[in-house]
N, C-alpha and C positions, 0 to 999 in steps of 0.2 A: 502492500499500500505507499503512494505517495503522501506526504505527511507539511504540510507548513503551517512554523510555528509564528505567532503573533505572542510577542511577549517573549526577552531572553532575558531573566531574571534567575530567580534561583532552582524556579519552580519550572522554568523552561528549558534550562542547562537538563535538568532531574528530566522533564519528558523524553528530549533528546535521548539521552541515554536507554531508559526503558527502552523505546521504538528499534533506535538502530537492533538495540541487543533482541528483537521479537521477528528481526530479521524486514523490520521497514524501511523507507526511505524520505531524508529530510530534502524538500526539493526547493524551499524559501523560510528564511528566517527573518521576519520582521520586528524592526521595535523601535524606540522613539527617533531616531535620525534616518530611520529610513523608508517613512511612511508612503512613498512614490512605488513603492517595489508593489504594493498591492495591486497593479497597473499591471507587473512584470507578468510576460508568460511562464516562469518558473513558480508565480503564485498562482496561474491560473489551471497551470497542471495538475493540482496539490485535490487529493478523493477528499482530504477532509483539512480543513483548518485545524489547530486546537490553540485556543486564546486563553489566558493565564494575565490579565494586565492589572488595570485600576477601574475603581466604578467611574471615572470620569473619561475612561478610556474605551471601556467596553461595547455601548451603544456601536457608537462610528465607527468602531471595528469591525463591527458584525455586521453593518450596511456596508461596507465596504468588499467585505467579503461577499455577501452575496449580489454586490455591482458585476465579483469578478466570476460569478456562477459558482463558488465552492460553498459546500457545507463548512459547517461550523461547531465547534463541543468549545464550549465557554465555562470557563470554572470560577470568571470573576465576579463577584456579591457585591452587591450596595447599589444594584444599579436597576434590577428587574421590578424591584415594584414602582417605578415611573414609565419603565416599557415594555413589562410583559405580557400586555394586551397586543399593543403593537406586534411586539415580537412573534405570539401566535397566531395575528393576520399575515401575517409578513411568510410564514410558513405552511399557517392550513388553507387559506386564500390563494398566496403568492406565487405559491411552486417552494418556498424554499426550505434550509432546512438547518432545524438550530436544536443540537443538545447541551440543558443548562441544566447543571448543582451546581448546588451551592458546597457541595462537597463530593468526591471522588472516592472515597475511599470505602474500600470494601468492608472493613471496620465498621464505619461510619454508619453505610447502610444494614446491616447483622444491627448495629445498638439500633438503628432508626424504630427498626421493625419489635426492638423488643422495648423501647421506647414506646410504642402506640398499644402493646399487645397489654405492658406495666400498666399505663394509664385507663385502659378497658376494664380492669381486675379493681384499681383503686377508686373506681366509679361507684364501686358497692362499697367504699369505708369512707364517706364525710371527715371523720374526725379527723386524719392525715391531710394536710394543704404542702404543694407544689410550689417549689420555687428550680429556680437551674441561675446554676454562674459556668460562665466559658471564660479561657484565658489562652491568650496569643501572644507571640513574639510584639514586638514594640514596634515595627515598622507597618501592622495593620492599619487599614484606614477606614474601617469600618466597624461601628459597635452599637448591638449587638453583632456576632458573626453570622452569616448567611446560614450558615448551620444553625448555630442555637435559634433562629427563630423557627425556620424546617422543624425541627424539634418540639418548639414550642407550638408550631403548628399543630404538628402530629398530638400533643398531649389535650390543647382546647379543640379538638376535633371528637377525640374521644373522651372526656373529663364535664359532662354538666355542667359540672359546678364555676368551671370559666368558662367566661364569654370570650375572653381576649386576651394575649398577653401586651404587658409594659415594658420599657428601660428600667430596669433597677440602677445598681450603684455602678459607678466606674471607677477602678484603679487605675491611675496613670502608671509610669513608668516610675515618679519618681514617688510614689507612692501617697499622692493626694488621692485622696479621693471626692468625688463630688456625688450628685445624685442621691434617690433614699431608694432605696425597700421597702418602703413603708407605701402599701397598695388594698383598693379595695378586695373586700373577700372574692368576686370575681371574674381578680385580673392575676397574672399569672406573671411574676415579675422575674425577669431576667439580666441577671447583675454580668458586669467582663469585665478583667484585668489584662492590662499591657505590662509583658516583664518578658527582660531578657528573648532569646529567641525561641521559643517556645513552639511548636508547629501547632498544636493546638491540645486543650483541654474541654472538654463540657461531663459537668457533673450534675442531674437530675436528684433531687432530695425530697423525697417527703415524709414531712413531721408531722409526730402526735406529741400530746402529752406522755405518750407511754415509751414511745421507742420512735426511730425512723429509719428509715429505707434511703439508697442512695445509690445510682448506677450511675458509673464514670466511661469516658473511654478517655483514650489518655493517646495519641498519636505522639509517637518515638521519632520520626523526622517523617521525611515528604516524600518517600519510597512510597508507599500506600496510595497516598493521592496521586501522584505520576503515571502510576498502574493501571490505575484506574479509568485518568483520562484517556491513555491510551486505551482500552480496552471500547470504552464508549466511543471514542473514535472508530475502531474494526466493527464496531455494532451500526455506528452514522452512516459509517461508508455502502452498506448495502439499505439500510432503509431512509422513509425521509418523513420531513413534518415538524413537529417541536416535541421532541424528546426528553426524555430525565432517568434520571433510575430505575423508575418503577417498568420500564421497559427492556433494560438492559435487567435489571432482576428480578424478578416477577415476586417473588414470598414477600416483597415491602406494599401490594396491593391490599 
């Protein structure tokens, strides 16, 4: 398979390593200093472009790839709330293909399924309140993380006593804390911590006066995310439309 890379930071380089190890070819690498290469033949010949950039760049990158007739796998978070409906329309009605996920890790996919299952169980036990904390490296721009939002939505869908999630506290790299985890009974607080070079930790806690139950996913490095992105690209190469992890891993449905 021929792959174009959009974004060549730490994730882009790890995706390149894994893609090459699986026998794929990198036709083009686009970063902030060569945006003109979206129009190049090297980019247009790619079967799929894998995009890991920033919330401010992802939308335009996808549009440029669509214009070049290239399918996209995007792991950039913090932009789909504003552009998700348009992306779905461009795929389902405009003939384009986008596979988007807030997190491509197989471990997180399993954790997400466990999260939904646990929420359905806890729906029977109103004495337990639920909260979430996500921890990421200091370079991450969005808070809460896209993964935390996806997990929170999975809880809200399956726990009748929670109607929506809200931002909790934010602990900055220097240790200062802003925001609050105080919220209404029907709200699910999602707190964020930014420190060091942490790839990603997500913890969901159910607490009552008697005890507490916590489930956690702790990423050790970026390789799990990169492998998932390449697996998504392999899937996307032979499928069309607006795609996600539920298409790649049916156990998430």
